[in-house]
GUTOR-696964 format. One record per residue: x, y, z of N, C-alpha, C, CB in turn; residue in one letter. Coordinates in steps of 0.02 Angstrom, whole numbers, plus 32768, in hexadecimal, padded with zeros to 4 digits. Glycine has a CB too. Layout:
XYZXYZXYZXYZA/...
This chain:
5804653A8AF1581F657B8AF057E865B48AE85851657E8AB9M/57EF65F58AFA57C066268AED57BD66328AA157D266658B13T/5781663D8A88577366438A41579F66868A2B571E664B8A33A/57C6667789F357EE66AF89D857DA66B3898F583D66A689E1R/57E566F1897557DD66F58929581D66F5890557B767338915T/582366C288D4585D66BD88B1584966CC8866587D667788BCI/587C66F9884958766708880158A566D987DC5888675587F1L/588C66AB87AD58B8668A878458C466A4873F58A4664B8781V/58FC66C38731590266D886E6592B66A786C45923672086DBI/590B6680869A592A664786775902663B863A592F660886A3E/592A663D85FE5909663585BE58F865F385A7592E6652858ED/591965BF85CA5905657C85BD58C3655F85E1593F655485D0N/588E655C85B95851655585E2584F6511860F5813655585B0P/587364D985F6587864A0861A589E64A9865D5897647085F0E/58D564CD865558FC64DF869958D3650B86C459436505868DI/58B1654086A9588C656986D05852654786F0587965A086AAA/5834651986CF57FB64F886E9581464C2872257D264D486ACG/584664A5870E58646473874758786499878B58AB644E872AL/589364D2878158B364FB87BA586D651487E458E965438799L/583C652D87BB5804654887D757DC6516880357DB656187A1S/57D664D787E057B364A0880057D8648F884757B3645E87CDL/581764898849583564778885583664B188B8587A645F8877H/583D64E888A15837652588CB57F5652A88EF583F656388A0L/57BF651988CA5775651D88E2577364E189195738651188A0R/579164AB890757966473893F57AF6486897957BE643B892FD/57DA64B9897E57F464D189C557D0650689E5583864E989C1I/5796651C89BA576F654F89D45778659489BF5777654F8A13G/57A0659C898457A865DF896C577D65F5893557E765E88958C/576D6635892C5746664C88FB577C665988BF571B668D8915R/576B664B8882579B66518849577D6676881557B26610882FV/57A666A987FC579766D087C557C566B8878B579F671A87D6Q/57B966BB874B57E966AA872257EB66D586E457E366688714S/581B66E386C1582C6708868A586066E8865D58416746869FE/585366EA861A588966CB85EA58B1670485C45865669885B1Q/5898673885CB58BB677085AB58E7679A85D9588B679B858CD/592467BA85CC594867D985F9592C6816860F598467E285E3G/5916683F85D958F7688085E558B5687D861158E8689F85A1L/589068478605585468418630586A68288671581F68128613R/58986806867558AF67E786B858CC682686DF58EC67A786AEG/58F5685286CB5914688786E658D468B18701594368AC86B0L/58A968C686D4586E68F186E8584668CF8721583F68FD86A9S/58396890872158146872875858416871879757FD682A8745R/58816867879258AC686987D158AB68AD87F758F8685987BFA/58AE68E187C858AA692687E358676940880458B9695287AEQ/5831692687E457F0693787F857D86907883257C3693587BCS/57E468CC882D57C568A0885B57EE689188A357B9685F8832D/582B689B889C5859689188D35852684888F3584C68C88909R/585C681888CE585267D188EB588E67C789215854679488ACP/58806792894B58B5677F897558F06767895A58A16753899ED/58EE67498920592767298900591F672B88B4592E66DE891AL/5955673488905956672F8845597F66F98833596E676C8824I/596866C7880F5989668D87ED599B66A287A9595C664E87E9V/59D166B3879A59E366D2875B5A1466AE873059FE67138767L/59FA669B86ED5A1D667686C05A4C66AF869B59EA664C8690D/5A8866A286805AB666D1865E5A9C66D9861C5AFF66BB865DL/5A9566A585F65A8566A685B25A3966B585A05A9966678596M/5A2666F3859559E06705858F59D46733854E59C9672B85D1L/599B672B85345987675D84FF59786799851C594E674A84D6P/598267D584EA59756813850E59AA68358529594D680A853FG/59BD6816856859F26834858F5A1267FB85B759D8686D85BEL/5A5167F485B65A7267BA85D45A7667C086235ABA67B185B4D/5A7D678986445A786784868E5AAB67B386AE5A83673A86A8G/5AE967B4868F5B1D67E486AC5B0A682D86AF5B5C67E08684M/5AE76842867B5AD9688586735A9A689186A35ACD68978625E/5A6C686186AB5A3A686B86D85A55687787205A0D683286D6I/5A81684D87315AA6684F87725AC46891877E5ADD681B8776C/5AE668AB874C5B0768EE874F5AD9691E87545B3168FE8717R/5AA6691F87395A716954873B5A50695587805A3A69488704R/5A40691E87975A1B691387DA5A4D692C880C5A0468C387E9L/5A91691988135ABA693288405AD06973883C5AE8690F8843R/5ACD698E88025AE169D687F45AA46A05880B5AF369E287A1G/5A6969E9880E5A2E6A0D882C5A226A01886F59F369FE880CG/5A5669E688975A5669DB88DE5A1D69A288F25A486A238903A/5A0E697D88C059DC693E88CD5A09690A88EB59B6691F8886N/59F768F589255A2368C9895159FD687E894F5A2A68EA89A5C/59CA6874892359A56831892559DC680089175964682A88EET/59DE67C889405A08679789355A07677488EA59F86769896AP/5A3C676788CE5A3C674E888E5A5F670B88865A59677F8864I/5A4866D988765A64669788675A69668F881F5A3B665F8884L/5AA4668E88025AB3668A87BA5AB7664187A05AF566AD87ABM/5A9A663687645A9A65F387455ABC65FD87045A5365D3873DL/5AEE65CE86F05B0665D686AE5B2C6597869B5B32661686A9T/5B2C658E865C5B53655B863C5B9C656486375B3C655285FCA/5BB1659F86485BF965B386435C19659886845C036605863CR/5C53656E867B5C67654C86B65CB4656086C65C5E64FC86ABS/5CCA6592869F5D0F65A786BA5D1365D786F05D3865C38687T/5D4965D887165D4965FD87515D456642873E5D8465F0877BE/5D5C665A870C5D5B66A286EE5D0B66BA86F35D7966A38699E/5CE5668C86D15CA1669A86CD5C7F66A187125C82666586A4D/5C90666E87395C72667287835C8A66AD87A45C87663587B1R/5CC466BA87A35CE066F787C85CC2673587AB5D2F66FC87C3V/5CB46740876A5C926776874B5C4E678087655C91676C8706A/5C2A6749876D5BE5674C87855BE2676287CD5BC36709877DG/5C12674887F95C106761883E5C3067A788425C356730886EL/5C5B67BA88195C7267FE881A5C3E682E88055CAC680587F0D/5C10681D87E15BDC684687C85BAE685287FD5BBB682A878FM/5BAB682B88365B7E682E886C5B4967F2887E5B5C6866885FG/5B5B67BD885C5B32678288655B46676588AE5B3E674C8828A/5B18674C88CD5B1A672F89115B3866E289125ACE6731892FD/5B2266C788DA5B39667F88D15B366667888D5B11665188F9D/5B51663188755B5D662188335B5865D4882C5B9F663D881DY/5B2865B987FE5B20657087EC5B32656C87A25AD5655487FCL/5B5D653A87995B71652587505B4064E6873C5BC7650C874CT/5B2564F386FD5AFB64BD86E35B2C648286C95ACC64D986A6K/5B1B644786CD5ADD643186EE5AEC6430873B5AC763E786D3P/5AB4643A875E5AB6643387A95A7C640887BD5AB1647A87CEF/5A8463F387FA5A4D63C388165A1863EF88385A6C638A884ES/59D963DA883659A563FC885959B6640088A7596263D7884BI/59CC63CC88C959D963D4890F5A0A6406891F59ED6397892BP/5A40641588F85A75644689005A53648988F25AB3643988D0E/5A29649188BE5A0D64CB88B059E064DF88EB59EA64C78870F/59BA64B88904599064C2893D59B464DD897C59706482894DL/59E864B689885A1964C589BD5A37650A89BE5A4F649689B9A/5A46652789825A5F656589795A24659B89825A8165678935R/59E7658B896B59B365BD897659A365C189C2597265A9894CV/59A6658989E3599665828A2C59CC65AB8A51599565338A46K/5A07659C8A3F5A4665C58A5D5A3666128A585A9065B48A30A/5A2666298A1C5A2066708A1859E866898A455A15668489CFI/59B666638A46597966758A79598966718AC1593D66458A6FF/59AF66428ACC59CC66418B1459F666818B2159FD66008B20R/5A1F66958AF85A4666D38B055A1667158B055A8066DA8ACBR/59E767138AE159B1674B8AE35991674A8B25597967428AABQ/597A67148B3F595B670D8B82599067228BB9594066BF8B8DE/59C867138BAF59FB67288BE45A0267778BE55A4567068BD4R/59FF67928BA25A0467E38B9F59CC68038BC25A0368018B54I/598C67E18BBC594F67FC8BD8595767F98C23590F67D68BC0V/597267BC8C3C597867B58C8959A567E78C985991676F8CA5L/59E367F28C7E5A1468218C9559F4686A8C8F5A5768198C6AQ/59CE68778C5D59B368BC8C59597B68C68C90599568CA8C10T/595C68998CA6592768A38CD95946689D8D1B58EF68718CD2N/598368908D2659A8688A8D6959D668C38D7559D168498D6DT/59CB68ED8DA159F869248DAD5A4069158DAE59E869438DE9A/5A6669338D855AAC69208D865AD669638D825ABD68EE8D4AQ/5B0C69678DA75B3E699B8DA75B5F699E8D675B6F69938DDCL/5B7069DB8D475B9169D88D045BD769C28D155B906A1F8CDBP/5BFC69B18CE25C4069998CE45C7569D28CC45C4269528CBAI/5CA469E28CEC5CD56A178CD25D1569F78CD05CD86A598CFER/5D346A058C935D7769EC8C8E5DA26A238C695D7769A58C67A/5DC86A4F8C8D5DE46A818C705DB56AAC8C455E176A698C4FG/5DBE6ABC8C095D8D6AEA8BE85D506AC68BCE5DAE6B0F8BADA/5D496A828BD75D166A5F8BC85CDC6A558BF55D2D6A2A8BB8L/5CA16A6C8BE95C666A628C115C316A3F8BF45C4E6A9B8C26H/5C1D6A068C1D5BEA69D68C015BAE69DD8C2C5C03698A8BFFI/5B7569F38C0D5B3869F48C2D5B0D69B18C275B146A2E8C12D/5B0A698B8C585AEE694A8C525AA469558C505B03691B8C8BL/5A82697F8C6B5A3969828C655A27699E8C1F5A1A69AE8C9FE/5A4969D08C0F5A3469EE8BCD5A5969C58B915A496A418BCAR/5A84699D8B9E5AA869738B725ACE69A68B3E5A74693D8B4ER/5AF069DA8B5D5B136A0D8B385B5D6A0E8B4C5AF36A508B43G/5B876A228B1B5BCD6A258B285BE46A678B125BF369EE8B06V/5C126A878B3D5C266ACA8B325C726AC98B405BFD6AFE8B61N/5C986AE48B0C5CE36AE68B0F5CFA6B2F8B035D056AB58AD7L/5D1D6B488B3D5D2F6B8C8B335CFA6BBE8B245D5C6B8F8B01D/5CBD6BB28B425C7F6BDE8B385C616BD18AF85C8E6C298B3DG/5C796BA68ACE5C516B928A915C306B528A955C7B6B908A55N/5BF26B568A7A5BC66B168A7F5BE26AE68A475B726B268A73E/5BEC6AA28A595C056A6F8A2B5BCC6A4B8A1C5C3C6A428A46I/5BBF6A3C89D85B8F6A0E89C55BA269C989BF5B756A21898DE/5B86699689E85B98695789E55B5B692689DC5BBF694A8A1FL/5B6768F389B85B2E68C189A95B25689D89EC5B40688B896AT/5AED687B89F65ADE685A8A325B1768218A465A97683B8A29A/5B2F68018A135B6167D08A275BA367F78A375B6D679889EDT/5BB368298A1B5BF668528A2B5BE9686C8A6F5C07689389F5E/5BAE68868A815BA3689D8AC55BA768688B015B6268BC8AC5F/5B88682F8AEF5B9367FA8B1E5BD067DE8B235B6B67CA8B13D/5BFF67D98AF05C4367C38AF15C6B67F38B1D5C5F67C08AA9L/5C5F68398B145C84686F8B395C7568668B815C7268B88B22L/5C33685F8B945C2068578BDC5C3A68198BFC5BD568588BE4V/5C3C67E18BD85C5C67A58BF55CA367B48C045C5667698BC6Q/5CC467D28BDE5D1467E68BEB5D12681C8C285D3D680C8B9FF/5CED68508C1A5CFA68858C4A5CE368758C985CD668C58C2FA/5CAE68478C975C9A682D8CDC5CCC68048CFD5C5D68068CDAS/5CFE67EB8CDA5D2F67BD8CFE5D7267D48CE05D1F676B8CF1N/5D8D68108CEC5DD168208CD25E0467F28CEE5DE568688CE2P/5E3567E58CC45E6A67B78CD75E5A676A8CC75E7667C08D24G/5E1C675D8CC45E0567108CBF5E1566FE8C725DAB67028CD3R/5E3466CB8C635E4766B48C245E0F667E8C095E9066968C29V/5DF3668F8BD05DC266658BB05DD866498B785D8966868BA0Y/5DCB66088B6B5DDF65E38B2B5DA265F58AFE5DEA658C8B35T/5DAC65E68ABE5D7765EE8A8D5D3A65BF8A995D9365E28A48R/5D44657D8AAB5D0665588AB55CE565748AF05D11650D8ABDP/5D0165928B235CE365AC8B5F5CB965E58B475D1665C18B95Q/5CD466128B205CAF664C8B095C7466398ADF5CDB667A8AE2L/5C7966068AB65C4365EF8A8A5C0765D88AB65C5D65B58A5BL/5C1D65B48AEC5BE6659F8B1F5BC865D68B425BFF65718B54D/5BF266088B5C5BD666378B895BB3666E8B5E5C0E66548BB8L/5BC866828B2A5BAF66BC8B005B7966A88ACD5BEB66DC8ADAV/5B9166688AA55B5E66518A715B3266278A855B7766358A3DW/5B4065FE8ABA5B1A65CD8AD45B1F65858AB75ADB65E48AD1G/5B55657D8A945B68653B8A735BAE65328A765B5265378A29H/5BC564F68A6F5C1364EF8A6E5C1F64BE8A3A5C3664D68AB5N/5C3464D48A035C4664AD89CB5C8C64C389AC5C0D64B28997N/5CBD649689B05CFD64B0899B5D0464C5895B5D2C648589A4A/5CDA64AF89315CE264C988E95CC9650E88E25CBC649D88B6S/5CAF653289155C97657489115CC165A2893C5C4F65758926Y/5D00658D89495D2865B989765D3A65F489535D6565998990E/5D3965F589095D4B662C88E85D1A666088F75D53661F88A4H/5CD9665489045CB06682891B5CC366B589555C7C6661892BT/5CE66696897F5D0366BC89B95D3766ED89A25D23668C89ECV/5D6166D189795D9B670089645D7E673C893F5DD266D98934N/5D50672B890C5D30676688EA5D0F679889165CFD674F88BAS/5CE4677F89455CC167B389705CF467DA89965C8F679389A2H/5D2967BC89B05D5567DD89D95D7D681289AA5D8367A789FFI/5D876801896E5DAA6830893A5D7C686B89385DB5680D88ECN/5D3F686189295D10689689225D0868C189605CD16879890FR/5D03689E899B5D0068C189D85D4068EE89E35CF6688E8A10L/5D7168D389D25DB668F789E05DB3693A89AD5DFE68BF89CCR/5D9F692E89715D9A696789415D72699F895C5D7C69518901A/5D40698F89845D0F69C289A05D2E69E789DE5CCA699D89B5K/5D4869BC8A0A5D5F69DB8A4B5DA969E48A5B5D4569B58A7FI/5DD869C78A2E5E1D69D78A3B5E386A0B8A0E5E44699D8A36E/5E686A378A2C5E866A6C8A085EAF6A4F89CC5EB36A958A38Q/5ED46A1689E15EFD69F189B25EE569A489B65F4E69FA89C5D/5EBB698B898B5EA0694A89935EDF691A89945E6C69398959P/5F1A692E89735F5568FF89775F72690389B55F88690B8945A/5F6D693489DE5F8C69348A205F54694B8A505FCC69648A22K/5F2469168A635EEE69248A8B5EFB693A8AD15EC668ED8A8DP/5ED369678AE95ED869738B2C5E9F694A8B595ED369C08B34D/5E7369368B3A5E3D69178B605E3B68CC8B585DFB69338B4BY/5E2268B18B165E20686C8B0F5E6368558AFA5DEB68578AE0V/5E8768258B1B5ECA68138B105EC567CC8AF95EF9681C8B4FM/5EFA67BC8ACD5F0467738AB95F3667568AEA5F1F676B8A6DT/5F1F67148B005F4C66EC8B295F6366B58AF95F2866D08B6BV/5F9D66BB8ADD5FB266908AA25FAF664C8ABA5FFA669F8A86W/5F9A66238A935F8F65D58A9C5F5365C58AC45FCC65B28ABFG/5F3065F58AE35EFA65E28B105EB566088AF95F1065F48B5CV/5EB7664C8AFB5E7766678AE25E7966B48AF15E3766428B06G/5E5066CC8B105E48671A8B195E3D67298B655E0667388AECY/5E4667618B7C5E3567878BBC5E2F67CD8BB55E65677C8BEFK/5E0D67EB8BE85E0568328BF05E4668448C175DBF68488C17F/5E6068828C0B5EA368938C285E9C68928C735EBD68DA8C11S/5ED668758C925ED568768CDC5ED768AC8D005F0268568CF3D/5EF468EA8CE15EF069258CFF5EB369478D145F0C694A8CDBR/5E7C69238CFE5E3969398D0D5E1869128D495E0E69328CCEF/5E4068E78D655E2368B68D955E2F68DB8DD85E4868688D91S/5E0368C58E075E0868DE8E4A5DF169268E525E4E68D78E61G/
C-alpha cells in the first residue's frame, strides 16, 4: 500500500509500540503521542492520513480530541481504541465523529484490516475527485461530487468523510434498499456484523444534518426489518 502517515495517540507505551511496529510493517510512517493535548496539537498541525485515538488519555481525553477536531472542520479519519465495551460508549464515539471503533482487547490482524479499509475508502475518494462527475440533485439537496460539498436550501452542510460517502451511496441509487452489512462493505470497506451499530449511528447523524425532521425523514428512509434506502421520489 502507498506510504501513509498515521498518528497514534495512546498513553500505554507497550500498545503504542506494538501498533507502530505493525503499521510500519505495512509501509506506514508512524508518529506517536502519549498525551492528549500534545496529540491534538500534532493532529492539527501535521494533518496525518489517519489518527488512531485511545479514549483514556492524560491531559485531554480522546472524546474531547475528536470533538475539537470535528468542530474545527478537520476531516482526518479517526479510528478509536478503547477498553469501554458498552454500546453506549461505542455510539458516543461514533456520534462524536469517529470513522471506526475498536474495543480492547483486539487482534492485530483486525486492527490492520480496519486501517486498510479506511485507506481504501480514501483512495476511492481521490479517484472520484479526479473523475469528472455531475452533481446529484434531490429536491433541495445538492451534492457536489467533485468538491465533496453538500448544499441544502442554499445552505452549506458540513459532513464528515464517512457521512458524505454514505449520502452519495444512497443518493446515487434512489429506491435501492441497502442492508447494514451491505453499507458496511460499500462505505466502510469491511463487513463485521458486530459493527452494524456504526451504520445506525452515522445515519442518525446524517439525518440530523439534512432532514427537516429526522424522525420523519424526506431523504434517507428506514425499510423496517431490512435496512435503509434513499427516497423513491428522487429516482428517474
